[in-house]
PADO-323379 format. One line per 5 residues: number of its first residue (from 0); for each residue x, y, z of N, C-alpha, C. Coordinates in steps of 0.001 Angstrom, whole numbers, padded with zeros to 6 digits. Layout:
# residues N
NUM> X,Y,Z,X,Y,Z,X,Y,Z; ...
END
This chain:
# residues 195
0> 000826,-001193,000000,000000,000000,000000,000871,001257,000000; 002056,001173,000594,002951,002328,000628,003378,002780,-000747; 003568,001836,-001669,003980,002194,-003023,002909,003006,-003738; 001673,002925,-003265,000569,003666,-003885,000720,005172,-003718; 001521,005604,-002742,001745,007046,-002576,002322,007653,-003840
5> 003140,006869,-004543,003751,007332,-005788,002983,006812,-006996; 002555,005556,-006940,001954,004941,-008132,000563,005472,-008460; -000224,005869,-007466,-001577,006350,-007760,-001538,007666,-008552; -000782,008695,-008120,-000730,009908,-008947,-000199,009638,-010363; 000808,008787,-010451,001352,008438,-011772,000282,007767,-012624
10> -000502,006890,-012031,-001554,006166,-012750,-002688,007103,-013158; -003057,008032,-012283,-004100,009002,-012621,-003672,009814,-013838; -002458,010312,-013817,-001950,011105,-014948,-001906,010259,-016208; -001378,009039,-016107,-001283,008157,-017280,-002650,007858,-017871; -003604,007478,-017023,-004940,007137,-017519,-005593,008329,-018213
15> -005403,009501,-017668,-006027,010680,-018278,-005327,011090,-019567; -004032,010845,-019659,-003325,011099,-020918,-003769,010101,-021988; -003872,008827,-021610,-004260,007773,-022553,-005669,008008,-023089; -006570,008463,-022225,-007956,008680,-022657,-008162,010039,-023333; -007102,010830,-023445,-007182,012096,-024170,-007764,013251,-023375
20> -007866,013099,-022059,-008364,014199,-021240,-007405,015379,-021334; -006113,015087,-021313,-005081,016118,-021403,-004109,015757,-022525; -003502,016784,-023088,-002614,016580,-024219,-001156,016352,-023858; -000770,016709,-022622,000627,016541,-022231,000713,016311,-020728; 001859,015842,-020310,002103,015611,-018893,001970,016918,-018113
25> 002590,017958,-018628,002558,019269,-017966,001124,019774,-017821; 000346,019642,-018892,-001052,020082,-018833,-001837,019258,-017810; -001602,017936,-017794,-002306,017058,-016853,-002026,017473,-015416; -000763,017631,-015078,-000403,018005,-013706,-001008,019358,-013346; -000879,020311,-014228,-001384,021662,-013975,-002905,021669,-013805
30> -003605,020999,-014696,-005067,021018,-014660,-005633,020223,-013481; -005029,019101,-013189,-005492,018324,-012033,-005300,019152,-010767; -004141,019798,-010648,-003858,020612,-009456,-004843,021765,-009333; -005097,022461,-010439,-006003,023617,-010408,-007446,023199,-010129; -007885,022125,-010773,-009300,021739,-010674,-009616,020906,-009432
35> -008677,020072,-009017,-008994,019114,-007956,-008062,019185,-006754; -006974,019909,-006889,-006008,019983,-005805,-005272,018659,-005635; -004604,018516,-004515,-003831,017301,-004246,-004705,016049,-004300; -005945,016158,-003828,-006859,015004,-003817,-007094,014450,-005221; -007010,015298,-006242,-007207,014843,-007622,-006193,013800,-008064
40> -004988,013903,-007540,-003940,012936,-007883,-004185,011585,-007208; -005056,011590,-006215,-005371,010365,-005475,-006843,009992,-005636; -007414,010331,-006802,-008845,010135,-007025,-009279,008674,-006973; -008378,007768,-007123,-008731,006341,-007066,-007850,005605,-006050; -007515,006286,-004976,-006656,005697,-003938,-007243,004397,-003404
45> -008488,004443,-002936,-009087,003260,-002314,-009206,002086,-003281; -009718,002294,-004500,-009776,001140,-005411,-008389,000602,-005791; -007401,001479,-005860,-006053,001017,-006207,-005475,000154,-005092; -005577,000625,-003864,-005100,-000164,-002728,-005928,-001444,-002608; -007232,-001330,-002849,-008119,-002497,-002779,-007794,-003522,-003859
50> -007153,-003100,-004924,-006715,-004031,-005961,-005317,-004557,-005658; -004397,-003662,-005301,-002998,-004067,-005135,-002774,-005047,-003994; -003376,-004801,-002841,-003143,-005667,-001688,-003615,-007097,-001969; -004882,-007313,-002401,-005280,-008695,-002679,-004514,-009312,-003850; -004115,-008473,-004822,-003356,-009007,-005955,-002026,-009595,-005474
55> -001297,-008831,-004681,000011,-009302,-004206,-000144,-010491,-003263; -001107,-010425,-002351,-001334,-011544,-001433,-001681,-012808,-002216; -002581,-012689,-003188,-002980,-013851,-003992,-001821,-014375,-004824; -001030,-013476,-005404,000102,-013901,-006230,001110,-014695,-005405; 001500,-014187,-004255,002495,-014894,-003448,001930,-016162,-002809
60> 000662,-016129,-002404,000045,-017334,-001841,-000064,-018411,-002909; -000503,-018032,-004104,-000596,-018986,-005217,000770,-019567,-005544; 001774,-018707,-005530,003124,-019190,-005812,003532,-020259,-004806; 003318,-019995,-003531,003711,-020967,-002516,002962,-022283,-002676; 001658,-022206,-002951,000858,-023425,-003131,001323,-024199,-004363
65> 001467,-023517,-005490,001899,-024186,-006722,003299,-024771,-006585; 004190,-023999,-005998,005560,-024464,-005799,005562,-025727,-004931; 004781,-025713,-003840,004699,-026878,-002960,004176,-028103,-003682; 003159,-027924,-004511,002585,-029057,-005254,003582,-029619,-006266; 004305,-028752,-006950,005288,-029220,-007935,006439,-029928,-007237
70> 006917,-029380,-006129,008000,-030026,-005382,007558,-031401,-004897; 006346,-031520,-004346,005852,-032821,-003882,005735,-033809,-005030; 005262,-033347,-006176,005163,-034215,-007350,006545,-034719,-007764; 007508,-033808,-007819,008863,-034189,-008218,009494,-035130,-007186; 009194,-034917,-005911,009709,-035821,-004865,009122,-037226,-005016
75> 007823,-037306,-005332,007199,-038624,-005550,007822,-039318,-006755; 008061,-038550,-007808,008701,-039123,-009003,010096,-039642,-008662; 010842,-038859,-007920,012197,-039252,-007536,012159,-040504,-006657; 011196,-040580,-005743,011052,-041740,-004862,010748,-042997,-005676; 009877,-042868,-006665,009572,-044012,-007534,010824,-044488,-008253
80> 011585,-043548,-008788,012809,-043907,-009503,013828,-044535,-008559; 013923,-043984,-007347,014886,-044497,-006380,014549,-045924,-005969; 013277,-046236,-005899,012855,-047575,-005493,012761,-048555,-006654; 012981,-048080,-007869,012910,-048952,-009041,014324,-049294,-009497; 014739,-050578,-009308,016102,-050959,-009689,016374,-050789,-011185
85> 015340,-050843,-012027,015557,-050677,-013470,015869,-049233,-013826; 015595,-048303,-012896,015872,-046879,-013109,017197,-046469,-012478; 017970,-047440,-012025,019257,-047133,-011402,019114,-046825,-009935; 017939,-047107,-009367,017702,-046821,-007962,017974,-048040,-007111; 017285,-048122,-006036,017464,-049211,-005087,017939,-048658,-003770
90> 018157,-049541,-002831,018596,-049134,-001490,019886,-048343,-001574; 019984,-047301,-000799,021210,-046513,-000723,021286,-045390,-001731; 020286,-045280,-002645,020315,-044187,-003620,020066,-042865,-002896; 020816,-041837,-003263,020695,-040553,-002560,019463,-039787,-003033; 019040,-038849,-002227,017856,-038055,-002536,018140,-036590,-002262
95> 018770,-035877,-003232,019063,-034463,-003035,017772,-033630,-002996; 017889,-032421,-002492,016756,-031510,-002386,016217,-031201,-003787; 014912,-031172,-003906,014275,-030855,-005180,014384,-029356,-005436; 014882,-028994,-006602,015010,-027592,-006995,014199,-027400,-008270; 013409,-026348,-008296,012621,-026063,-009488,013489,-025397,-010549
100> 013189,-025691,-011795,013919,-025089,-012910,013435,-023653,-013109; 014225,-022827,-013779,013760,-021470,-014078,012441,-021485,-014867; 012292,-022418,-015793,011058,-022506,-016575,009855,-022841,-015687; 010046,-023729,-014723,008964,-024043,-013783,008603,-022813,-012952; 009605,-022062,-012506,009346,-020841,-011738,008645,-019778,-012580
105> 009005,-019681,-013853,008323,-018747,-014753,006856,-019157,-014899; 006614,-020452,-015092,005241,-020955,-015201,004435,-020675,-013947; 005061,-020841,-012793,004397,-020545,-011525,004058,-019056,-011441; 004971,-018198,-011880,004708,-016755,-011871,003545,-016387,-012774; 003499,-016987,-013951,002400,-016718,-014889,001075,-017188,-014307
110> 001043,-018415,-013804,-000198,-018961,-013236,-000653,-018150,-012022; 000289,-017757,-011179,-000055,-016974,-009986,-000633,-015617,-010368; -000041,-014969,-011356,-000540,-013668,-011808,-001930,-013797,-012418; -002166,-014874,-013159,-003492,-015072,-013743,-004554,-015263,-012660; -004222,-016061,-011642,-005177,-016255,-010542,-005486,-014932,-009846
115> -004438,-014161,-009564,-004630,-012871,-008901,-005383,-011899,-009809; -005106,-011966,-011098,-005785,-011092,-012049,-007276,-011363,-012137; -007650,-012635,-012158,-009073,-012991,-012190,-009780,-012432,-010951; -009118,-012528,-009828,-009697,-012047,-008573,-009827,-010522,-008534; -008842,-009821,-009063,-008793,-008363,-008889,-009193,-007537,-010112
120> -009471,-008167,-011245,-009815,-007397,-012451,-011021,-006481,-012253; -012091,-006938,-011594,-013208,-006005,-011385,-012790,-004748,-010624; -011910,-004895,-009645,-011439,-003732,-008887,-010602,-002833,-009793; -009825,-003432,-010698,-009013,-002650,-011627,-009894,-001824,-012560; -010988,-002415,-013035,-011910,-001685,-013908,-012522,-000501,-013152
125> -012940,-000729,-011920,-013502,000354,-011104,-012457,001453,-010901; -011231,001052,-010579,-010148,002022,-010376,-009938,002874,-011629; -009890,002225,-012779,-009656,002944,-014033,-010808,003892,-014336; -012020,003428,-014129,-013179,004291,-014366,-013133,005520,-013463; -012776,005328,-012214,-012742,006464,-011293,-011626,007439,-011645
130> -010525,006909,-012158,-009412,007792,-012538,-009722,008582,-013800; -010551,008006,-014676,-010792,008634,-015976,-012166,009298,-016074; -012914,009346,-014991,-014252,009922,-015084,-014230,011399,-015464; -013091,012035,-015314,-012977,013438,-015737,-013151,013578,-017248; -012929,012489,-017991,-013058,012515,-019449,-014500,012309,-019891
135> -015357,011955,-018960,-016739,011617,-019292,-017668,012793,-019033; -018742,012840,-019818,-019769,013852,-019592,-020853,013319,-018656; -020758,012042,-018304,-021728,011425,-017401,-021546,011953,-015983; -022554,011731,-015181,-022509,012127,-013765,-021364,011372,-013095; -020474,012061,-012360,-019346,011378,-011722,-019813,010361,-010678
140> -019023,009311,-010529,-019309,008312,-009503,-019065,008942,-008132; -019872,008559,-007178,-019710,009097,-005829,-018745,008266,-004992; -018537,007015,-005409,-017642,006113,-004672,-017321,004918,-005554; -016399,004092,-005082,-016064,002863,-005812,-017277,001940,-005883; -018024,001867,-004814,-019225,001026,-004787,-020262,001539,-005789
145> -020429,002848,-005865,-021341,003448,-006845,-020883,003097,-008261; -019586,003170,-008497,-019027,002844,-009807,-019309,001384,-010167; -018996,000469,-009256,-019194,-000966,-009518,-020671,-001281,-009738; -021548,-000743,-008901,-022981,-001045,-009056,-023526,-000438,-010339; -023024,000720,-010734,-023444,001341,-011992,-023024,000480,-013187
150> -021802,-000035,-013163,-021330,-000906,-014241,-022203,-002158,-014308; -022448,-002782,-013185,-023279,-003994,-013154,-024696,-003706,-013663; -025269,-002616,-013245,-026654,-002266,-013590,-026790,-001896,-015070; -025834,-001131,-015597,-026002,-000595,-016950,-025238,-001353,-018034; -024164,-002074,-017649,-023336,-002731,-018665,-023198,-004236,-018480
155> -023526,-004737,-017300,-023433,-006173,-017045,-022108,-006553,-016417; -022086,-007730,-015785,-020911,-008179,-015027,-019685,-008405,-015909; -019878,-008775,-017176,-018728,-009036,-018056,-017867,-007791,-018252; -018485,-006626,-018144,-017740,-005369,-018312,-016680,-005212,-017226; -016888,-005857,-016063,-015898,-005791,-014980,-014614,-006539,-015335
160> -014643,-007306,-016427,-013452,-008022,-016882,-012903,-007440,-018186; -013382,-006269,-018588,-012841,-005652,-019794,-011379,-005277,-019546; -010556,-005509,-020537,-009126,-005223,-020421,-008328,-006334,-019761; -008979,-007441,-019416,-008269,-008519,-018725,-007150,-009112,-019594; -007415,-009279,-020878,-006389,-009838,-021775,-005146,-008977,-021818
165> -005346,-007680,-021981,-004216,-006755,-022039,-003474,-006719,-020704; -004221,-006685,-019608,-003592,-006660,-018281,-002837,-007968,-018028; -003375,-009069,-018543,-002734,-010377,-018349,-001353,-010432,-019003; -001233,-009831,-020165,000067,-009822,-020851,001111,-009155,-019967; 000747,-008016,-019411,001660,-007281,-018534,001935,-008062,-017254
170> 000853,-008530,-016598,000999,-009219,-015302,001802,-010514,-015448; 001462,-011303,-016450,002119,-012602,-016610,003592,-012435,-016944; 003894,-011461,-017792,005300,-011203,-018103,006070,-010746,-016879; 005512,-009793,-016161,006180,-009249,-014976,006407,-010316,-013917; 005358,-011051,-013539,005483,-012034,-012455,006199,-013294,-012906
175> 006087,-013644,-014189,006851,-014780,-014704,008345,-014510,-014615; 008743,-013326,-015052,010165,-012950,-014988,010615,-012829,-013528; 009795,-012195,-012703,010154,-012006,-011289,010381,-013340,-010597; 009413,-014251,-010725,009533,-015544,-010043,010552,-016457,-010730; 010809,-016235,-012011,011838,-016995,-012709,013244,-016583,-012299
180> 013444,-015289,-012098,014774,-014773,-011743,015075,-014807,-010254; 014045,-014749,-009424,014253,-014651,-007977,015152,-015765,-007422; 014890,-017057,-007740,015780,-018102,-007207,017212,-017999,-007755; 017328,-017581,-009014,018661,-017437,-009610,019441,-016322,-008926; 018774,-015190,-008701,019434,-014065,-008044,019762,-014394,-006586
185> 018851,-015086,-005909,019102,-015481,-004516,020317,-016386,-004438; 020396,-017352,-005341,021534,-018274,-005369,022836,-017529,-005655; 022782,-016621,-006621,023960,-015831,-006985,024449,-015003,-005795; 023507,-014322,-005132,023873,-013471,-003993,024386,-014300,-002822; 023795,-015488,-002598,024276,-016379,-001537,025709,-016829,-001802
190> 025991,-017188,-003057,027353,-017620,-003429,028338,-016473,-003220; 027946,-015286,-003652,028824,-014119,-003532,029074,-013781,-002054; 028051,-013911,-001227,028185,-013619,000197,029094,-014635,000894; 029048,-015889,000456,029828,-016954,001094,031265,-017035,000613; 031660,-016189,-000318,033049,-016223,-000815,033956,-015455,000090
END
């Protein structure tokens, strides 16, 4: 939630530039400040925090669950091989710690981001609508709840998942790379520290 102090104003400006409310960064900052004051830069604070916190919690929880399931599967496979003499196993065969490959970690990152995205996409749509309502001639939303209920009433529940494909590309790439590189970087830093 602390990162939202910086990311929410940046997101408000970006969304309004993308939707054509303002023609330049300078104009956006100036006009938001004049028309709405400091609060204008935080016009979607609550929906943003309401999206980010569950997204991160779900992503890391999913990662731990998926990682645990894959490790257990690989351990069972290794145990079968160890107990099968035709596989070079048998009594006395060693059993090193199971380590996931970078590709497995990337897959876990992608799957975790997708799970979190499905959960939080409706909140993301509400957040975006609240940030960009300045571009609309419609009556402004009074709250995130007003925004969500208005979307459901006038556009249907599927509208709460608009933009999911585009967001998925970003989320899956980001979390796939993050979870793919994290074990490699941890190992590298551990080796460097122990030298």
